[in-house]
C-alpha positions in Angstrom: -7.3 1.0 -3.6 -7.0 4.6 -4.9 -8.5 6.9 -7.5 -5.5 8.8 -8.8 -7.0 12.1 -7.6 -4.2 13.7 -5.6 -5.1 15.1 -2.2 -1.8 16.8 -1.3 1.8 17.2 -2.3 4.4 16.3 0.3 8.2 16.4 0.6 10.6 13.6 1.3 12.0 14.6 4.7 14.3 11.6 5.2 15.5 8.5 3.4 17.1 5.9 5.7 18.7 2.7 4.2 18.0 -0.4 6.2 20.2 -3.0 4.6 18.7 -3.5 1.1 15.4 -1.9 2.1 14.6 1.7 3.0 12.4 3.7 5.3 11.2 7.1 4.2 9.5 9.9 6.0 7.1 12.3 4.1 6.3 15.8 5.5 2.8 16.7 4.3 1.4 19.8 6.1 -1.6 20.0 3.7 -2.7 16.4 4.0 -5.5 15.7 6.4 -4.2 13.3 9.0 -7.4 13.3 11.1 -8.4 9.8 10.0 -4.9 8.3 9.4 -3.7 5.6 11.8 -0.8 3.2 11.9 -1.2 0.5 9.2 -3.2 2.7 6.8 -2.1 2.9 3.2 -1.1 6.2 1.5 -0.2 6.3 -2.2 3.1 8.1 -2.4 3.9 9.0 -6.0 1.6 6.2 -7.0 3.2 3.6 -4.7 0.9 2.1 -2.0 2.9 2.4 1.2 1.9 1.4 4.7 2.2 3.9 7.5 4.5 2.6 10.3 4.9 5.8 12.2 3.1 9.1 12.5 4.7 12.4 13.4 3.7 16.1 13.4 2.3 16.5 9.9 4.3 13.5 8.6 4.4 9.8 8.2 7.0 7.1 7.9 6.8 4.0 5.6 9.0 1.1 4.8 10.0 0.5 1.2 11.0 -3.0 0.3 13.7 -4.1 -2.1 10.9 -5.2 -4.5 9.4 -1.7 -4.5 12.8 -0.1 -4.9 13.5 -2.2 -8.0 10.2 -1.4 -9.6 9.7 2.3 -8.9 11.5 5.6 -9.0 12.2 5.5 -5.3 15.6 4.0 -6.1 16.6 7.5 -7.4 14.7 9.5 -4.7 16.4 12.3 -2.8 15.6 14.2 0.3 13.6 17.3 -0.7 11.8 15.6 -3.6 8.1 16.5 -3.9 5.7 13.6 -4.0 2.0 13.2 -4.8 -0.2 11.9 -2.0 -3.5 10.1 -1.8 -5.1 8.3 1.1 -6.8 5.0 0.4 -10.3 5.0 -1.2 -13.3 4.7 1.1 -16.5 3.0 0.0 -18.3 6.3 0.2 -15.7 8.3 -1.8 -16.3 9.6 -5.3 -14.4 7.8 -8.0 -13.2 10.9 -9.7 -10.3 9.3 -11.6 -10.0 5.5 -12.2 -9.3 2.5 -10.1 -5.7 2.5 -9.1 -4.1 -0.2 -7.0 -0.9 1.5 -6.0 1.1 -1.4 -7.4 3.5 0.2 -9.9 4.1 -1.7 -13.1 7.3 0.1 -14.2 9.2 3.3 -14.6 8.8 5.6 -17.6 10.8 8.7 -18.7 9.6 12.1 -19.6 10.9 12.8 -23.1 9.6 16.2 -24.0 7.5 19.1 -22.6 5.7 21.7 -24.8 3.0 24.3 -24.3 -0.4 23.8 -26.0 -2.5 26.9 -25.3 -2.9 27.0 -21.6 -2.2 23.3 -21.3 1.2 21.5 -21.3 1.9 18.4 -23.4 4.2 15.7 -22.1 5.5 12.8 -24.1 6.5 9.9 -21.9 8.4 6.7 -22.9 7.0 3.5 -21.3 8.9 0.3 -20.9 8.5 -2.0 -23.9 6.6 -4.6 -21.9 4.0 -2.0 -20.7 3.4 -0.2 -24.0 0.7 -2.8 -25.2 -1.5 -1.8 -22.3 -1.5 1.9 -23.1 -4.3 3.0 -25.5 -5.4 6.4 -26.8 -8.1 7.9 -24.6 -7.4 5.2 -22.0 -6.4 5.8 -18.4 -3.0 5.6 -16.8 -1.6 6.5 -13.4 1.7 8.5 -13.6 3.3 9.2 -10.3 -0.1 8.3 -8.8 -2.0 10.8 -10.9 -5.0 9.5 -12.9 -4.5 10.8 -16.4 -5.9 10.3 -19.9 -3.7 9.2 -22.7 -4.2 11.5 -25.7 -1.9 9.9 -28.3 0.3 6.8 -28.6 3.3 6.3 -30.9 4.9 3.0 -30.2 6.4 3.1 -26.7 5.6 6.8 -26.4 2.4 8.3 -25.1 1.2 11.9 -24.8 -0.5 13.6 -21.9 -2.2 17.0 -22.1 -2.2 18.6 -18.7 -4.5 21.5 -17.8 -3.3 24.2 -15.4 -5.3 23.0 -12.4 -3.8 19.5 -12.5 -0.3 20.9 -12.8 -0.9 23.2 -9.8 -2.3 20.5 -7.6 0.4 17.9 -8.3 4.1 17.5 -9.0 3.6 17.7 -12.7 4.7 21.4 -13.0 8.2 20.2 -12.1 8.5 17.5 -14.7 11.4 18.0 -17.1 12.8 15.8 -19.9 14.8 12.9 -18.4 12.7 12.6 -15.3 11.7 9.1 -14.2 8.0 8.6 -13.4 6.1 5.7 -11.9 3.6 4.0 -14.2 0.5 1.9 -13.4 -1.5 0.8 -16.4 -5.2 0.3 -16.4 -6.2 -2.8 -14.5 -8.9 -3.7 -17.1 -6.3 -4.0 -19.8 -4.2 -6.4 -17.7 -7.1 -8.7 -16.8 -8.4 -8.7 -20.4 -5.0 -9.9 -21.6 -5.0 -12.6 -19.0 -8.4 -13.8 -20.0 -7.5 -13.8 -23.7 -4.6 -16.1 -22.9 -7.2 -18.7 -22.3 -5.9 -21.8 -20.5 -4.7 -21.9 -16.9 -3.8 -24.6 -14.5 -7.3 -24.5 -13.0 -9.3 -24.2 -16.3 -8.7 -26.0 -19.6 -11.0 -23.8 -21.7 -12.3 -20.2 -22.0 -15.6 -19.0 -23.4 -14.2 -15.5 -23.9 -13.8 -14.6 -27.6 -12.9 -11.5 -29.6 -16.5 -11.4 -30.8 -17.9 -11.4 -27.3 -15.5 -8.6 -26.3 -16.5 -6.5 -29.3 -20.2 -7.0 -28.4 -19.5 -5.9 -24.8 -17.8 -2.7 -26.1 -14.2 -3.6 -25.2 -13.0 -3.7 -28.8 
């Protein structure tokens, strides 16, 4: 589990195909490796990866065919910069929102424009994810916990302040860039609950009225 608050930016040092899978190595001199051990999870551009080898200021992780098919790693190149976050600890502050590191799909940066000292990005989400994206809701984009400031169909707008741009890979985003998207977990579970029946349960006490009273609608 992660928060979407980026701890460091690393660089893809190598990408090694292993049949249909891939092993990647990330060089991250500014990431604190003091408490990292084999088997730990590190969110890499929003993808939860397991450390299988540790080097001098670097780590190696395996990327499965499933992950390649659902994320931007299929287009990754040596030298690409990636956002990094170590797994959340029980004592950590939840500065962003709960992020699983399980990417839902890949979006595309459509436009970039200045807005005062901030920068506005319009991003197109896959059709099947757009229903989970709400104005003033949370979304993880390349692992960064961000607030959605506007929604127009499959497009959503992000307003990025200078600090966030400086501490992440956002400053390098250009139109046409692919980005990993993870929608808010609450939205997904609410939809599942609203679907009602399942194999284990034949009824549901959840109603729109109850959701409204609880503040979800």
